[in-house]
N, C-alpha and C positions, 0 to 999 in steps of 0.2 A: 574479453567474456562479451556473450549476447545476453539479451534478456529479453524474455516472450512479452509482448506487450510494451515494452519500456518506452514511456513516452506518452503512452494512454491514458484515458480514463478509466479511474477505476473506483471500488469500493470495496473501503476494509473496517469488518469488524473486527475489532480488538479485543482478542482473548478467546471466550469460548463465544460460542453463537448466540447465547440468549442472555450476552452481555449488556448488550442495546448501543454497544459504544462504537459509534459507524463514523469514518474519514470517510470524506472523498475527494482526490485529486487527481494526480498524473502520477505515472509509477518511474520516479526517479532512479530506482536502483538498488544495490545490493550495498551496504555499508563494509568498511573494514570487520566488523566482529560479527556479519553474515546475516544483521537486523536488515530488514524490507524499507525503504525509501520512499515516502511519498510526500510529494510537493501541494502541500495546500496554497491559498492564497496568499497567504504572508509568511509562509515558511516549511520547513522542512523536516519533517516528523520521523521517526525511527521507531519500529514495530520490530519483537520476537516472535509471540505468539497470536495467532489469529486466523480469519480466515478470508482470502482472497478473494473479488468478486470483479471480472472484469468485461467494461460497457461492450456488448456486440450491435453493431451497426449491420 
C-alpha cells in the first residue's frame, strides 16, 4: 500500500481543530486498525481522529 506524503514532516491536530493538541513529526504510516502513525522524536504515536497538515516546500 502507498501513502501520500509518507516519510515527510507533518503537523497533526488531534480531535477537533479547536482542541489545541498538536503533534509534529514524520508521517510513518497506517496502523493495523486504520489509525494514522506519526513518528516524533522519541516514539510513534497513533491517532484515529484529527486534522493532518503536510509541510509544503
